[in-house]
PAZAPA-4460 file (N, C-alpha, C; in steps of 0.05 Angstrom, whole numbers, plus 32768, in hexadecimal, padded with zeros to 4 digits):
% residues 229
    n_x    n_y    n_z   ca_x   ca_y   ca_z    c_x    c_y    c_z   seq   type   mol
   7F4F   8182   7F03   7F58   816D   7F1C   7F69   817C   7F2F     1      M     A
   7F5D   817B   7F47   7F6D   8188   7F61   7F86   817B   7F65     2      E     A
   7F99   818B   7F6C   7FB4   817D   7F74   7FB9   817A   7F92     3      K     A
   7FC4   8167   7F96   7FCE   8160   7FB1   7FE9   8157   7FB4     4      I     A
   7FF9   8165   7FC9   8016   815D   7FCC   8017   814C   7FE7     5      L     A
   8024   8137   7FE2   802D   8124   7FFA   8048   8128   7FFD     6      I     A
   8052   8130   8011   806E   8133   8019   8076   8121   8032     7      A     A
   8086   810A   802B   808E   80F8   803F   80A5   80E7   8030     8      D     A
   80B6   80E0   8041   80D0   80D1   8037   80CC   80B4   8039     9      D     A
   80B5   80AB   8042   80AB   808A   8044   809C   8086   802A    10      N     A
   80A7   8078   8019   809B   806F   7FFF   8083   8062   8004    11      Q     A
   8082   804D   8017   8069   803D   801D   8051   8050   8022    12      N     A
   805A   8065   8034   8044   8075   803D   8039   8088   8022    13      I     A
   804E   8093   8015   8044   80A2   7FFB   8034   8091   7FE9    14      T     A
   803E   8079   7FE6   802F   8069   7FD2   8014   8063   7FD8    15      N     A
   800D   805E   7FF4   7FF4   8058   7FFF   7FE3   8070   7FFA    16      I     A
   7FEC   808C   8006   7FDC   80A0   8004   7FD5   80AC   7FE4    17      L     A
   7FEC   80A7   7FD7   7FE8   80AD   7FBB   7FD2   809D   7FAE    18      K     A
   7FD1   8084   7FB4   7FBD   8072   7FA8   7FA0   807D   7FB1    19      D     A
   7F9C   8082   7FCB   7F83   8087   7FD8   7F7C   80A4   7FC9    20      Y     A
   7F8F   80B6   7FC7   7F89   80D4   7FBE   7F80   80D1   7FA3    21      A     A
   7F8E   80BE   7F95   7F88   80BF   7F77   7F6C   80B4   7F71    22      Q     A
   7F65   80A2   7F84   7F46   8099   7F85   7F33   80AD   7F8B    23      R     A
   7F3D   80BF   7F9A   7F2B   80D8   7FA1   7F2A   80EC   7F8B    24      E     A
   7F3D   80E8   7F74   7F39   80F9   7F5E   7F50   810F   7F5F    25      G     A
   7F63   810A   7F72   7F76   8121   7F71   7F8D   811C   7F5E    26      F     A
   7F9B   8131   7F56   7FB1   812F   7F46   7FCC   812F   7F5B    27      D     A
   7FD8   811A   7F60   7FED   8115   7F77   8009   811D   7F6D    28      V     A
   8015   812E   7F80   8033   8130   7F7B   8040   8127   7F99    29      Y     A
   8055   811E   7F92   8065   8111   7FAC   8080   8121   7FB0    30      V     A
   8084   8129   7FCA   80A3   8132   7FCE   80AF   8121   7FE2    31      A     A
   80C8   811C   7FE1   80D3   8108   7FF2   80E3   8117   800A    32      E     A
   80E4   8131   8003   80F0   8142   8019   80E8   815D   801C    33      D     A
   80EC   816D   8032   80E2   8188   8033   80E7   819A   801F    34      G     A
   80FF   8199   8017   8109   81AD   7FFF   80F7   81A9   7FE8    35      E     A
   80F5   818F   7FDE   80E6   8188   7FC6   80C8   8190   7FCB    36      R     A
   80BE   818E   7FE1   80A5   8195   7FE6   80A0   81B4   7FE2    37      A     A
   80B4   81C5   7FEB   80B1   81E1   7FE6   80B3   81E6   7FC8    38      L     A
   80C6   81DA   7FBA   80C5   81DD   7F9F   80AC   81D9   7F8E    39      Q     A
   809C   81C2   7F97   8082   81BA   7F8A   8070   81CE   7F92    40      L     A
   8070   81D9   7FAA   805B   81EF   7FB4   8062   8208   7FA4    41      V     A
   8079   820B   7F9D   8080   8226   7F8D   8076   8223   7F6E    42      A     A
   8073   8209   7F68   806F   8202   7F48   8050   81FE   7F46    43      Q     A
   803F   81F5   7F5A   8026   81EF   7F55   8011   81F8   7F67    44      H     A
   7FFC   81FD   7F63   7FE3   8204   7F73   7FD8   81EA   7F80    45      R     A
   7FDB   81E4   7F98   7FCF   81C9   7FA5   7FB6   81D3   7FB7    46      F     A
   7FA3   81BD   7FB5   7F8C   81C2   7FC5   7F92   81B7   7FDF    47      A     A
   7FA8   81A7   7FE4   7FA9   819A   7FFE   7FC9   8195   8000    48      M     A
   7FD5   8190   8014   7FF2   818A   801C   7FF0   8173   8035    49      I     A
   7FFC   815E   802D   7FFF   814C   8046   801E   814C   804A    50      L     A
   8022   8152   8061   8041   8158   8069   804A   8149   8081    51      L     A
   8060   813C   807A   806B   8129   8092   807D   813C   80A1    52      D     A
   807F   8136   80BB   8093   8147   80CA   80AE   8141   80C6    53      V     A
   80B6   8125   80CA   80D0   811E   80C7   80DA   8115   80AA    54      M     A
   80E4   812B   809F   80F1   8128   8082   810B   8133   8081    55      M     A
   8119   8126   806B   8135   8132   8067   8136   814D   805F    56      P     A
   814E   8158   805F   8154   8173   8056   8143   8189   8067    57      V     A
   812A   818A   8065   811D   819C   8079   8102   818E   8083    58      M     A
   80FD   818F   809C   80E8   8183   80A8   80CD   8191   80A4    59      D     A
   80B7   8180   80A7   809E   818B   80A3   8095   81A2   80B0    60      G     A
   80A0   81A8   80CB   8098   81C0   80D7   80A3   81DA   80C7    61      F     A
   80BA   81D6   80BF   80C6   81ED   80B0   80BA   81F0   8095    62      D     A
   80B3   81DD   8089   80A5   81DB   806E   808C   81EB   8076    63      V     A
   807B   81E0   8088   8061   81F1   8090   8064   820D   8093    64      C     A
   8077   8215   80A1   807B   8231   80A8   8082   8242   808F    65      K     A
   8092   8234   807F   809A   8245   8063   8081   8244   8052    66      S     A
   806E   8231   8053   8059   8233   803D   8043   8249   804D    67      I     A
   8041   8248   8066   8030   825A   8073   8039   8277   8070    68      R     A
   8050   827C   8069   805A   8296   8067   804E   82A3   804E    69      S     A
   8041   8292   803A   8036   82A0   8023   801F   8292   801A    70      H     A
   8014   827C   8027   7FFE   826D   801C   7FEE   8262   8031    71      S     A
   7FD3   8261   802B   7FBE   8255   8041   7FB5   8239   8038    72      N     A
   7FC5   822C   8025   7FBC   8213   801B   7FBA   81FD   8033    73      V     A
   7FA2   81ED   8033   7FA2   81DB   804B   7FB8   81CB   804D    74      P     A
   7FC0   81C4   8066   7FD9   81B2   806A   7FD0   81A0   8083    75      I     A
   7FD4   8187   807D   7FD0   8172   8091   7FEB   8165   809A    76      I     A
   7FF7   8167   80B1   800D   815B   80BA   800A   8140   80BF    77      M     A
   801B   812E   80B5   801A   810F   80B9   8035   8106   80C3    78      I     A
   8034   80FC   80DA   804E   80F3   80E6   804E   80DE   80FE    79      T     A
   8064   80D2   8100   8064   80BE   8117   8067   80C9   812F    80      A     A
   806B   80E6   8132   806E   80F3   814C   8056   80F9   8157    81      R     A
   804E   80ED   816D   8031   80F0   8174   8031   8102   818D    82      G     A
   8044   810F   819B   8048   811C   81B0   8033   8135   81AE    83      D     A
   8027   813C   81C7   8016   8153   81C6   8027   816C   81BE    84      D     A
   803F   816D   81C4   804E   8185   81BC   8050   818A   819D    85      Y     A
   8055   8170   8190   805A   8171   8174   8041   8178   8166    86      D     A
   802A   816E   8170   800D   8175   8165   800A   8191   8168    87      R     A
   800D   819A   8181   8008   81B7   8184   8016   81CA   8174    88      I     A
   802F   81C3   8171   8047   81D1   815F   8039   81D2   8144    89      M     A
   8035   81BD   813B   802B   81B8   811F   8013   81CA   811B    90      G     A
   8000   81CA   812C   7FE6   81DA   8128   7FEF   81F8   812C    91      L     A
   7FFF   81FE   813F   8006   821A   8142   8015   8227   812D    92      D     A
   8022   821A   8119   8031   8225   8102   8020   8225   80EC    93      I     A
   8009   821B   80EC   7FF6   8220   80D7   7FEA   8207   80CB    94      G     A
   7FF1   81EF   80D5   7FE6   81D7   80CD   7FC5   81D5   80D1    95      A     A
   7FB6   81CD   80C0   7F99   81CB   80C4   7F94   81B1   80D1    96      D     A
   7FA2   819D   80D1   7F9C   8184   80E0   7FB5   8176   80E2    97      D     A
   7FB4   8160   80F3   7FCD   8152   80FB   7FC6   8132   80FF    98      Y     A
   7FD2   8122   80F1   7FCC   8105   80F2   7FE7   80F3   80F6    99      I     A
   7FE2   80E3   810C   7FFC   80D0   8114   7FFC   80B9   8108   100      V     A
   8015   80AE   8100   8015   8093   80F6   8017   8080   810B   101      K     A
   8011   8068   810A   8004   805C   80F0   7FE5   8068   80E9   102      P     A
   7FDF   8070   80D6   7FC0   8078   80D0   7FB3   8065   80BD   103      F     A
   7F98   806C   80BB   7F87   8061   80A7   7F84   8074   8090   104      V     A
   7F8C   806D   8078   7F8E   807B   8061   7F6F   8089   805D   105      P     A
   7F5B   8076   8062   7F41   8083   805C   7F3B   8098   806F   106      A     A
   7F45   8099   8086   7F44   80AF   809B   7F51   80C9   8092   107      E     A
   7F68   80C2   8085   7F76   80DA   8078   7F66   80E9   8064   108      V     A
   7F58   80DA   8053   7F48   80E2   803C   7F2F   80F0   8047   109      M     A
   7F24   80E5   805C   7F0C   80F0   8067   7F15   810E   8073   110      A     A
   7F2E   8111   807F   7F34   8127   808C   7F3A   813E   8074   111      R     A
   7F45   8132   805F   7F48   8146   8048   7F2D   8152   803F   112      I     A
   7F19   813D   803A   7F00   8146   8031   7EF2   815B   8046   113      R     A
   7EF6   8154   8061   7EE9   8165   8072   7EF5   8184   8073   114      A     A
   7F10   8186   806E   7F1E   81A1   806C   7F13   81AD   8051   115      I     A
   7F15   819F   803E   7F0A   81AA   8023   7EEF   81B5   8022   116      L     A
   7EDF   81A3   8030   7EC3   81AC   8034   7EC1   81C4   8044   117      R     A
   7ED2   81C8   805A   7ECE   81DE   806B   7ED7   81F6   805D   118      R     A
   7EE8   81F7   804B   7EF0   820E   803D   7EE1   8210   801E   119      I     A
   7ECC   8201   801C   7EBF   8200   8006   7ECE   81FB   7FEA   120      G     A
   7EE1   81E3   7FEC   7EF2   81E2   7FD9   7EEB   81C6   7FC6   121      H     A
   7ED8   81B7   7FD0   7ED1   819D   7FC1   7EB8   819D   7FB5   122      T     A
   7EB3   8191   7F9E   7E9B   8194   7F8F   7E88   817F   7F99   123      Q     A
   7E92   8167   7FA6   7E7F   8155   7FAD   7E80   8151   7FCE   124      N     A
   7E77   8168   7FD9   7E77   816B   7FF7   7E65   8158   8007   125      A     A
   7E50   814E   7FF9   7E3C   813D   8002   7E3D   8121   7FF8   126      N     A
   7E55   8118   7FF2   7E5B   80FE   7FEC   7E72   80EF   7FFB   127      I     A
   7E6E   80D9   8006   7E86   80CE   8013   7E88   80B0   8006   128      L     A
   7E9F   80A8   8004   7EA5   808F   7FFA   7EBF   8083   8008   129      E     A
   7EBB   806C   8015   7ED1   805D   8020   7ECC   8042   8016   130      I     A
   7EE2   8036   800B   7EE3   801E   8000   7EC8   8019   7FEC   131      D     A
   7EB9   8004   7FF7   7E9E   7FFD   7FE4   7E88   800D   7FEC   132      S     A
   7E8B   8020   8000   7E72   802A   800B   7E70   8047   8003   133      L     A
   7E5B   8051   7FF8   7E56   806E   7FF1   7E3C   8076   7FFD   134      M     A
   7E3C   8090   8009   7E24   809F   8011   7E22   80BA   8007   135      V     A
   7E0D   80BD   7FFB   7E06   80D7   7FED   7DF0   80E4   7FF9   136      N     A
   7DF8   80FB   800A   7DE6   8108   801A   7DD4   811D   800A   137      L     A
   7DDC   8121   7FEF   7DCA   8132   7FDD   7DB1   8122   7FD9   138      D     A
   7DB5   8108   7FD2   7DA0   80F8   7FCB   7D96   80E5   7FE2   139      E     A
   7DA5   80E5   7FF9   7DA0   80D3   800D   7DA1   80B5   8001   140      Y     A
   7DB4   80AF   7FF8   7DBC   8096   7FEB   7DD2   8089   7FF6   141      E     A
   7DD1   806C   7FF9   7DE7   805F   8005   7DEB   8046   7FF1   142      V     A
   7E03   8043   7FE9   7E08   802A   7FD3   7E21   801C   7FE0   143      R     A
   7E22   8003   7FDF   7E38   7FF0   7FE4   7E3C   7FE1   7FCA   144      I     A
   7E53   7FE3   7FBF   7E5D   7FD8   7FA6   7E47   7FDF   7F8F   145      D     A
   7E3F   7FF8   7F94   7E2A   8002   7F81   7E10   7FFA   7F81   146      N     A
   7E0B   7FE9   7F9A   7DEF   7FDE   7F9B   7DE3   7FF1   7FAF   147      E     A
   7DCB   7FFA   7FAB   7DBC   800C   7FBD   7DB5   7FFE   7FD7   148      P     A
   7DB8   800A   7FED   7DB1   7FFD   8009   7D9D   8010   8013   149      I     A
   7D85   8006   8019   7D6F   8018   8025   7D72   801E   8040   150      L     A
   7D78   8034   804A   7D7C   803D   8063   7D68   8059   8069   151      L     A
   7D5F   8058   8082   7D50   8073   8089   7D60   8088   8089   152      T     A
   7D52   80A0   808B   7D61   80BB   808A   7D74   80BB   80A4   153      K     A
   7D6C   80B3   80B9   7D7D   80B4   80D0   7D94   80A1   80CE   154      K     A
   7D8F   8089   80C4   7DA5   8077   80C2   7DB9   807F   80B1   155      E     A
   7DB1   808D   809B   7DC6   8099   8086   7DD4   80B0   8094   156      I     A
   7DC8   80C1   80A7   7DD5   80D8   80B0   7DEA   80CA   80C7   157      E     A
   7DE4   80B6   80D5   7DF5   80AC   80E6   7E0E   809F   80D9   158      I     A
   7E07   808E   80C5   7E1C   8087   80B2   7E31   809B   80A9   159      L     A
   7E23   80AF   809C   7E32   80C5   8094   7E46   80D2   80A9   160      W     A
   7E39   80D7   80C1   7E4A   80E4   80D9   7E5F   80D2   80DF   161      T     A
   7E5C   80B8   80E2   7E75   80A6   80E7   7E89   80A5   80D2   162      L     A
   7E7E   80A5   80BB   7E91   80A3   80A2   7EA1   80BC   809F   163      M     A
   7E9A   80D1   80A6   7EA9   80EC   80A3   7EC4   80E9   80B0   164      E     A
   7EC5   80D9   80C8   7EDA   80D8   80D9   7EE0   80BA   80DF   165      F     A
   7EEB   80AA   80C9   7EEF   8090   80D1   7F01   808B   80EB   166      P     A
   7EFA   8077   80F8   7F08   806F   810F   7F06   8082   8127   167      N     A
   7EF8   8097   8125   7EF0   80A9   813D   7EDA   80A0   814B   168      R     A
   7EDA   809D   8166   7EC5   8095   8173   7EB1   80AB   817A   169      V     A
   7E98   80A6   8175   7E81   80B8   817A   7E71   80A9   8195   170      F     A
   7E6D   80BC   81A9   7E5B   80B3   81BD   7E3F   80B4   81B4   171      T     A
   7E2B   80A8   81C4   7E10   80AD   81BE   7E06   80C9   81BB   172      R     A
   7E10   80D7   81CE   7E0A   80F4   81CE   7E16   8101   81B8   173      D     A
   7E2D   80FD   81B0   7E38   8107   8195   7E26   8104   817F   174      N     A
   7E1D   80EA   817E   7E0D   80E4   8164   7DF0   80F3   816A   175      L     A
   7DE6   80F4   8182   7DCA   80FF   8185   7DCE   811E   817C   176      L     A
   7DE3   812A   8183   7DE8   8147   817D   7DEC   814A   8160   177      D     A
   7DFA   813A   8153   7DFE   8140   8137   7DE9   8136   8125   178      K     A
   7DD9   8121   812C   7DC3   8116   8119   7DA9   811E   8122   179      V     A
   7DA2   811E   813F   7D89   8127   8144   7D88   8146   814E   180      W     A
   7D9F   8154   8150   7D9F   816F   815C   7DA2   8172   8178   181      G     A
   7DAB   8189   8181   7DB3   8191   819E   7D9C   8194   81AE   182      T     A
   7D83   8197   81A1   7D66   819C   81B1   7D57   8182   81B4   183      D     A
   7D64   816A   81AD   7D56   8152   81B0   7D5B   8147   81CD   184      Y     A
   7D44   8142   81D9   7D45   8139   81F7   7D3C   811A   81F7   185      Y     A
   7D3D   810B   81E5   7D36   80EF   81E7   7D49   80DE   81F6   186      G     A
   7D45   80C6   81F3   7D55   80B2   81FF   7D6F   80AB   81EC   187      D     A
   7D86   80AC   81F8   7D9F   80A4   81EB   7D9F   808B   81DF   188      S     A
   7D8E   8079   81E9   7D90   805B   81E0   7D84   805C   81C3   189      R     A
   7D76   806F   81BB   7D6A   8070   819B   7D81   806D   818B   190      T     A
   7D9B   8078   8193   7DB2   8076   817E   7DBA   8056   817E   191      V     A
   7DB7   8049   8195   7DBE   802A   8193   7DA8   801B   8182   192      D     A
   7D91   8027   8181   7D7C   8017   8171   7D82   801E   8154   193      S     A
   7D8A   8038   814B   7D8E   803F   8131   7DA8   8030   8127   194      H     A
   7DBC   802D   8139   7DD4   8020   812E   7DCF   8003   8129   195      I     A
   7DBF   7FF8   813D   7DB8   7FDA   8137   7DAB   7FD5   811D   196      K     A
   7D98   7FE7   8116   7D89   7FE5   80FD   7D9D   7FEB   80E5   197      R     A
   7DAD   7FFB   80E9   7DC3   8006   80D4   7DD7   7FED   80CF   198      L     A
   7DDE   7FE2   80E4   7DF1   7FCB   80E0   7DE3   7FB4   80D2   199      R     A
   7DC9   7FAD   80DB   7DBD   7F97   80CF   7DBB   7F9B   80B0   200      S     A
   7DB8   7FB5   80A7   7DB4   7FB9   808A   7DD0   7FB7   8079   201      K     A
   7DE6   7FBC   8088   7DFF   7FBE   807D   7E10   7FA5   807F   202      L     A
   7E09   7F93   8095   7E1A   7F7B   8098   7E18   7F6A   8081   203      D     A
   7E2F   7F5C   807A   7E2F   7F4A   8065   7E31   7F56   8048   204      G     A
   7E32   7F6D   8047   7E33   7F7F   802D   7E4D   7F8C   8028   205      K     A
   7E55   7F87   8012   7E71   7F95   800A   7E88   7F8E   8016   206      G     A
   7E9C   7FA0   8019   7EB7   7F9A   8023   7EB6   7F95   8042   207      S     A
   7EC8   7F85   804D   7EC9   7F82   806A   7EDD   7F94   8073   208      M     A
   7EE9   7FA8   8065   7EFB   7FB7   806C   7EF5   7FCE   807F   209      G     A
   7ED7   7FD0   8084   7ECB   7FE4   8093   7EB5   7FDA   80A2   210      W     A
   7EAA   7FE6   80B8   7E94   7FDF   80C7   7E8E   7FF5   80DC   211      A     A
   7E75   7FF6   80E2   7E6A   8007   80F7   7E6E   7FF8   8110   212      V     A
   7E82   8001   8120   7E8B   7FF0   8136   7E81   7FFD   8153   213      A     A
   7E7E   7FEB   8166   7E7B   7FF3   8180   7E91   7FF9   8191   214      T     A
   7E99   800D   819C   7EAC   800E   81B0   7EA2   8010   81CE   215      V     A
   7EA2   7FF6   81DC   7E92   7FF4   81F0   7E9A   800A   8208   216      W     A
   7E83   8011   8212   7E88   8029   8229   7E8A   8045   821B   217      G     A
   7E90   8048   8203   7E91   8062   81FA   7E7C   8067   81E5   218      L     A
   7E79   8058   81CF   7E68   805F   81B6   7E6D   804D   819E   219      G     A
   7E6E   805B   8188   7E70   8051   816E   7E83   805C   815D   220      Y     A
   7E8E   8051   8148   7EA0   805A   8136   7E9D   804A   811B   221      K     A
   7EA3   8059   8106   7EA6   804B   80EA   7EC5   8043   80E9   222      F     A
   7EC5   8027   80E9   7EE1   801D   80EC   7EEB   8012   80D4   223      E     A
   7F04   801F   80CA   7F10   8017   80B2   7F28   8007   80B7   224      V     A
   7F2D   7FF1   80AB   7F43   7FDE   80B2   7F5C   7FE3   809F   225      N     A
   7F5F   7FF0   808C   7F73   7FF2   8078   7F87   8006   8089   226      H     A
   7F9D   7FF7   8096   7FAE   8009   80A5   7FC6   800D   8098   227      N     A
   7FD2   8026   8098   7FF2   802B   808C   8001   802A   80A3   228      A     A
   8019   8026   809B   802E   8029   80B7   8048   803A   80AA   229      S     A
***
């Protein structure tokens, strides 16, 4: 079982992330301050570190710099500080990603999966699960509450693309490039048609905590409603 470290002094945040990470199959360790985080890093081999910036004893930036002096373990900074300067600083000192509170726990898990897939560190790179919804790209299978949902190949690929980054908006052109390919020269309204059919097959099934949502004037997103604060 791969180990993950969650370093944050907010117990509500750590409890939520711990619950989600355990559901993903991680062995979860929690640190309430930066010094304890470094102690745990010295004692264990972690697959991923979730690191808050504003922590007692030692802040997340200093912890990140210390870890980067000897390890390339993936680090995601999670903080209430959303200024561009803080984001840039976090990435410049070696963080792999940066998420601002309040966040959606499912999005944090999706970003963890994306980073681990990128470095070839996960065994189920072609399976996504969010709440009651599961997409398996190896078998082109979609299930809601473990019941199979019959979708076309393109509908599955659209759903997968949206689910990889919950709450991120994809324009029609984004989806055309990712699903149909950059050499596709058809009408972008084909995306609207596929989304309409996809929704008709998903509506009324499973949890209401997620939806394929329209962002008017922009595009579409996989909306997850379980917010953490």
